[in-house]
PATI-157114 format. One record per residue (C-alpha): residue number from 1; x, y, z; residue in one letter. Coordinates in nm, 4 decimals, m for minus. Layout:
N
{num NUM | xx X | yy Y | zz Z | residu A}
...
//
This chain:
45
{num 1 | xx m3.1980 | yy m0.3829 | zz 2.9184 | residu M}
{num 2 | xx m3.3940 | yy m0.5021 | zz 3.2474 | residu A}
{num 3 | xx m3.1129 | yy m0.3305 | zz 3.4743 | residu A}
{num 4 | xx m3.0950 | yy m0.0441 | zz 3.2548 | residu L}
{num 5 | xx m3.5374 | yy 0.0005 | zz 3.3355 | residu A}
{num 6 | xx m3.4665 | yy m0.1789 | zz 3.7223 | residu L}
{num 7 | xx m3.2521 | yy 0.1388 | zz 3.8112 | residu K}
{num 8 | xx m3.4712 | yy 0.3295 | zz 3.6722 | residu R}
{num 9 | xx m3.7490 | yy 0.2909 | zz 3.8901 | residu K}
{num 10 | xx m3.5022 | yy 0.2883 | zz 4.1308 | residu Q}
{num 11 | xx m3.3842 | yy 0.6590 | zz 4.0794 | residu W}
{num 12 | xx m3.7725 | yy 0.7770 | zz 3.9102 | residu E}
{num 13 | xx m3.9537 | yy 0.8935 | zz 4.3518 | residu P}
{num 14 | xx m3.6093 | yy 1.0646 | zz 4.3875 | residu F}
{num 15 | xx m3.7109 | yy 1.2709 | zz 4.0258 | residu A}
{num 16 | xx m4.0258 | yy 1.3728 | zz 4.0803 | residu F}
{num 17 | xx m3.9191 | yy 1.4795 | zz 4.4275 | residu A}
{num 18 | xx m3.6416 | yy 1.6506 | zz 4.3851 | residu S}
{num 19 | xx m3.7779 | yy 2.0202 | zz 4.2431 | residu P}
{num 20 | xx m4.0459 | yy 1.9886 | zz 4.6107 | residu S}
{num 21 | xx m3.6998 | yy 1.9315 | zz 4.7672 | residu L}
{num 22 | xx m3.4676 | yy 2.1966 | zz 4.5888 | residu A}
{num 23 | xx m3.7230 | yy 2.4389 | zz 4.7322 | residu L}
{num 24 | xx m3.7828 | yy 2.2979 | zz 5.0364 | residu I}
{num 25 | xx m3.4145 | yy 2.3393 | zz 5.0703 | residu A}
{num 26 | xx m3.4179 | yy 2.6799 | zz 4.8760 | residu L}
{num 27 | xx m3.6407 | yy 2.8403 | zz 5.1582 | residu V}
{num 28 | xx m3.4748 | yy 2.7647 | zz 5.4385 | residu I}
{num 29 | xx m3.1051 | yy 2.7760 | zz 5.3512 | residu V}
{num 30 | xx m3.2240 | yy 3.0769 | zz 5.1940 | residu F}
{num 31 | xx m3.3261 | yy 3.3368 | zz 5.4446 | residu P}
{num 32 | xx m3.0127 | yy 3.1699 | zz 5.7184 | residu L}
{num 33 | xx m2.7245 | yy 3.3295 | zz 5.4475 | residu V}
{num 34 | xx m2.9080 | yy 3.6327 | zz 5.3967 | residu Y}
{num 35 | xx m2.9497 | yy 3.6882 | zz 5.7877 | residu A}
{num 36 | xx m2.5156 | yy 3.5314 | zz 5.8790 | residu F}
{num 37 | xx m2.4252 | yy 3.7748 | zz 5.5377 | residu Y}
{num 38 | xx m2.6350 | yy 4.1194 | zz 5.7112 | residu L}
{num 39 | xx m2.5032 | yy 3.9779 | zz 6.0534 | residu S}
{num 40 | xx m2.1415 | yy 4.0990 | zz 5.9311 | residu L}
{num 41 | xx m2.3216 | yy 4.4085 | zz 5.7614 | residu Q}
{num 42 | xx m2.2136 | yy 4.7272 | zz 5.9425 | residu D}
{num 43 | xx m2.6110 | yy 4.9172 | zz 5.9847 | residu F}
{num 44 | xx m2.6331 | yy 5.2569 | zz 6.1465 | residu D}
{num 45 | xx m2.9937 | yy 5.3922 | zz 6.2160 | residu L}
//
């Protein structure tokens, strides 16, 4: 039981930080992917 508690304590900080890290990744990655997608389109203004 003590080993399980130790494992849980090691992963707790990552569990609390993961939502914010996911949001930051989404804010950075989505515009990059979308900009790449738009660069492949043939826009005629």
